[in-house]
NUDREN-878524 format. One record per residue (C-alpha): x, y, z. Coordinates in pm, whole numbers, always signed. Layout:
BEGIN
(site (X,Y,Z));
...
% end
This chain:
BEGIN
(site (-18,-19,-7));
(site (+121,+323,-82));
(site (+224,+555,+233));
(site (+89,+918,+176));
(site (+238,+1158,+426));
(site (+78,+1372,+655));
(site (+213,+1666,+522));
(site (+95,+1592,+115));
(site (-241,+1496,+233));
(site (-236,+1899,+433));
(site (-150,+2038,+114));
(site (-398,+1829,-71));
(site (-701,+1928,+183));
(site (-583,+2304,+138));
(site (-540,+2304,-243));
(site (-891,+2160,-270));
(site (-1025,+2458,-46));
(site (-855,+2713,-300));
(site (-998,+2522,-546));
(site (-1323,+2556,-381));
(site (-1309,+2919,-324));
(site (-1209,+3002,-664));
(site (-1514,+2793,-816));
(site (-1704,+2994,-589));
(site (-1570,+3318,-711));
(site (-1588,+3215,-1089));
(site (-1968,+3115,-1031));
(site (-2042,+3430,-832));
(site (-1871,+3648,-1115));
(site (-2110,+3455,-1396));
(site (-2393,+3575,-1197));
(site (-2300,+3896,-1172));
(site (-2227,+3932,-1533));
(site (-2567,+3788,-1605));
(site (-2741,+4025,-1361));
(site (-2565,+4303,-1533));
(site (-2674,+4212,-1891));
(site (-3098,+4266,-1759));
(site (-3021,+4610,-1673));
(site (-3172,+4949,-1797));
(site (-3182,+5286,-1726));
(site (-3438,+5220,-1488));
(site (-3203,+5050,-1267));
(site (-3028,+5320,-1070));
(site (-2695,+5142,-1039));
(site (-2636,+5150,-1398));
(site (-2838,+5469,-1458));
(site (-2589,+5701,-1195));
(site (-2297,+5528,-1341));
(site (-2432,+5643,-1706));
(site (-2496,+6032,-1583));
(site (-2229,+6097,-1334));
(site (-2049,+6417,-1457));
(site (-2169,+6322,-1784));
(site (-2269,+6683,-1906));
(site (-2405,+6550,-2250));
(site (-2638,+6328,-2137));
(site (-2782,+6494,-1843));
(site (-2806,+6783,-2125));
(site (-3040,+6542,-2340));
(site (-3265,+6404,-2022));
(site (-3331,+6746,-1955));
(site (-3385,+6932,-2247));
(site (-3632,+6640,-2382));
(site (-3844,+6615,-2041));
(site (-3886,+6987,-2041));
(site (-3970,+6988,-2354));
(site (-3620,+7284,-2444));
(site (-3320,+7245,-2673));
(site (-3145,+7543,-2488));
(site (-3057,+7409,-2150));
(site (-2675,+7406,-2074));
(site (-2580,+7204,-1767));
(site (-2288,+7311,-1601));
(site (-2238,+7052,-1322));
(site (-2386,+6686,-1260));
(site (-2312,+6449,-982));
(site (-2420,+6095,-890));
(site (-2497,+5965,-558));
(site (-2496,+6299,-347));
(site (-2572,+6286,-46));
(site (-2797,+6601,+164));
(site (-2751,+6551,+533));
(site (-3045,+6659,+800));
(site (-2937,+6895,+983));
(site (-3136,+6691,+1256));
(site (-2953,+6479,+1466));
(site (-3184,+6203,+1415));
(site (-3339,+6341,+1115));
(site (-3381,+6137,+792));
(site (-3098,+6204,+493));
(site (-3120,+6165,+103));
(site (-2871,+6003,-159));
(site (-3045,+6169,-495));
(site (-2929,+6009,-797));
(site (-2868,+6259,-1029));
(site (-2773,+6657,-910));
(site (-2766,+6897,-1187));
(site (-2685,+7217,-1208));
(site (-2809,+7447,-1533));
(site (-2681,+7787,-1676));
(site (-2899,+7945,-1471));
(site (-2836,+7845,-1141));
(site (-3163,+7586,-1155));
(site (-3113,+7233,-939));
(site (-3219,+6905,-1089));
(site (-3272,+6577,-862));
(site (-3346,+6344,-1100));
(site (-3458,+5976,-970));
(site (-3537,+5649,-1125));
(site (-3781,+5452,-927));
(site (-3902,+5065,-1047));
(site (-4097,+5003,-759));
(site (-4412,+5248,-737));
(site (-4388,+5311,-372));
(site (-4048,+5452,-367));
(site (-4205,+5763,-589));
(site (-4474,+5855,-337));
(site (-4588,+6177,-346));
(site (-4467,+6243,+37));
(site (-4104,+6149,-103));
(site (-4092,+6393,-394));
(site (-4218,+6648,-118));
(site (-3931,+6584,+94));
(site (-3685,+6580,-136));
(site (-3782,+6941,-294));
(site (-3770,+7021,+70));
(site (-3384,+6892,+146));
(site (-3257,+7038,-181));
(site (-3400,+7374,-98));
(site (-3215,+7404,+282));
(site (-2911,+7426,+100));
(site (-2992,+7702,-150));
(site (-2943,+7997,+51));
(site (-2590,+8115,+293));
(site (-2680,+8287,+567));
(site (-2755,+8655,+501));
(site (-2889,+8589,+142));
(site (-3290,+8693,+53));
(site (-3547,+8440,+6));
(site (-3594,+8561,-321));
(site (-3197,+8450,-393));
(site (-3364,+8124,-356));
(site (-3324,+7938,-748));
(site (-3596,+7715,-894));
(site (-3567,+7342,-806));
(site (-3689,+7031,-1027));
(site (-3699,+6703,-866));
(site (-3772,+6472,-1122));
(site (-3884,+6109,-1054));
(site (-3831,+5878,-1356));
(site (-4088,+5555,-1308));
(site (-4085,+5199,-1480));
(site (-4498,+5210,-1425));
(site (-4726,+5479,-1458));
(site (-4757,+5596,-1152));
(site (-4996,+5870,-1152));
(site (-5210,+5619,-1360));
(site (-5377,+5897,-1652));
(site (-5169,+5759,-1907));
(site (-4950,+6075,-1963));
(site (-4590,+6095,-2033));
(site (-4518,+6363,-1827));
(site (-4693,+6505,-1539));
(site (-4628,+6858,-1390));
(site (-4657,+6931,-1012));
(site (-4660,+7303,-936));
(site (-4810,+7458,-629));
(site (-5122,+7676,-741));
(site (-5362,+7950,-546));
(site (-5684,+7709,-495));
(site (-5885,+8057,-509));
(site (-5796,+8212,-827));
(site (-5621,+7863,-1027));
(site (-5344,+8091,-1051));
(site (-4981,+7976,-1071));
(site (-4799,+8048,-716));
(site (-4441,+8119,-838));
(site (-4258,+7973,-574));
(site (-3985,+7815,-837));
(site (-4028,+7467,-680));
(site (-4104,+7236,-936));
(site (-4190,+6808,-926));
(site (-4215,+6627,-1218));
(site (-4308,+6255,-1293));
(site (-4172,+6076,-1642));
(site (-4380,+5762,-1718));
(site (-4156,+5539,-1811));
(site (-4398,+5285,-1948));
(site (-4484,+5507,-2228));
(site (-4476,+5442,-2559));
(site (-4476,+5647,-2909));
(site (-4122,+5650,-3139));
(site (-4271,+5978,-3277));
(site (-4199,+6119,-2946));
(site (-3893,+6271,-2742));
(site (-4012,+6114,-2446));
(site (-4140,+5814,-2603));
(site (-3803,+5777,-2749));
(site (-3614,+5868,-2411));
(site (-3856,+5632,-2238));
(site (-3753,+5314,-2476));
(site (-3397,+5376,-2438));
(site (-3412,+5364,-2033));
(site (-3630,+5017,-2121));
(site (-3345,+4884,-2341));
(site (-3073,+4639,-2209));
(site (-2876,+4683,-2520));
(site (-2690,+4971,-2688));
(site (-2781,+4871,-3026));
(site (-3169,+4911,-2971));
(site (-3130,+5267,-2826));
(site (-3256,+5581,-3032));
(site (-3028,+5858,-2870));
(site (-2622,+5811,-2884));
(site (-2536,+5993,-2609));
(site (-2722,+5728,-2370));
(site (-2657,+5410,-2628));
(site (-2233,+5528,-2572));
(site (-2232,+5517,-2199));
(site (-2472,+5168,-2217));
(site (-2255,+5037,-2432));
(site (-1942,+5121,-2210));
(site (-2078,+4980,-1910));
(site (-2265,+4684,-2016));
(site (-2053,+4528,-2321));
(site (-1730,+4624,-2294));
(site (-1466,+4463,-2037));
(site (-1332,+4783,-1854));
(site (-1721,+4891,-1797));
(site (-1811,+4529,-1677));
(site (-1541,+4530,-1439));
(site (-1707,+4854,-1243));
(site (-1991,+4715,-1261));
(site (-1856,+4419,-1066));
(site (-1732,+4638,-864));
(site (-2047,+4858,-789));
(site (-2252,+4494,-710));
(site (-1967,+4366,-448));
(site (-2004,+4708,-244));
(site (-2347,+4735,-304));
(site (-2360,+4391,-139));
(site (-2138,+4445,+130));
(site (-2360,+4755,+223));
(site (-2637,+4561,+258));
(site (-2473,+4287,+430));
(site (-2362,+4557,+719));
(site (-2667,+4737,+721));
(site (-2838,+4378,+805));
(site (-2575,+4354,+1064));
(site (-2616,+4703,+1212));
(site (-2995,+4660,+1213));
(site (-2964,+4306,+1375));
(site (-2713,+4456,+1646));
(site (-2960,+4772,+1688));
(site (-3275,+4529,+1719));
(site (-3062,+4286,+1975));
(site (-3062,+4582,+2197));
(site (-3372,+4718,+2152));
(site (-3513,+4356,+2282));
(site (-3281,+4362,+2582));
(site (-3382,+4700,+2728));
(site (-3760,+4596,+2657));
(site (-3625,+4312,+2905));
(site (-3444,+4558,+3177));
(site (-3739,+4788,+3160));
(site (-3981,+4527,+3216));
(site (-3801,+4332,+3475));
(site (-3670,+4598,+3677));
(site (-3935,+4853,+3596));
(site (-3681,+5110,+3472));
(site (-3742,+5337,+3146));
(site (-3554,+5340,+2861));
(site (-3305,+5606,+2950));
(site (-3250,+5410,+3289));
(site (-3236,+5048,+3081));
(site (-2974,+5234,+2831));
(site (-2741,+5387,+3099));
(site (-2730,+5058,+3299));
(site (-2631,+4903,+3004));
(site (-2341,+5163,+2882));
(site (-2504,+5218,+2563));
(site (-2326,+5508,+2329));
(site (-2478,+5814,+2262));
(site (-2518,+5740,+1910));
(site (-2706,+5397,+1981));
(site (-2912,+5576,+2268));
(site (-3044,+5839,+1981));
(site (-3150,+5525,+1741));
(site (-3285,+5323,+1996));
(site (-3523,+5616,+2152));
(site (-3683,+5670,+1792));
(site (-3743,+5359,+1780));
(site (-3937,+5414,+2116));
(site (-4112,+5694,+1979));
(site (-4241,+5533,+1687));
(site (-4395,+5278,+1916));
(site (-4573,+5481,+2112));
(site (-4701,+5747,+1811));
% end
């Protein structure tokens, strides 16, 4: 019988583990590449990459939606964060932030799920943008116009229109209020290849650059979905997103565990939430998060 040395067995085991890990990584990459193939501009992962710092594509988008041909974009940035000044207030990260030559500000969002385009969300986005408009000492009249634009996969308003413009008006007179705040919903399911909005929404639904009308958009989709360099960027985005979601899940589990422990202490020791958190030596940051959860319970 052939003798097998112990160190040879260990080497073979480790080699097998490495091959197994390599196969898992290859399988994961293939799954990611298949997922990338199904993306369109209605998916914010692709949309934000395609429009980030892309003035040409953003000018096209805004000119079509606003039915203009003279709008010039000065700045465009993807995934811009707006911090809430309240310590426990909700912040937002907008998909595409743009500023035109007149100083008007645009928040462009894509939403596959109708729930993500709720009217209250549009209102909140609009108000958050306004908070960054004026510096101390500036007059209120100096605030620039703002546009919150939701491009939705379905017709969330439900009237069959390609565009829905929401502006404040004076109810008694029907006159436009003119405060410079605008909300626009773009119906992503709208189909009319003879209409600029129809062509734009057709391109947003396309999974292949070869089927798109507008070269400014097709060029970006082709790069990120059909070239090695672009696919590598997309794979990295997917990996970072997966890690972010895993971290968020871990954090949510940690807070839920603390929350449950505090409730048990409150019940067994007849303590308030504050007393229980002090006894558990919970950090000030976690205390704010936990108190927010208790507040929701009592509302």
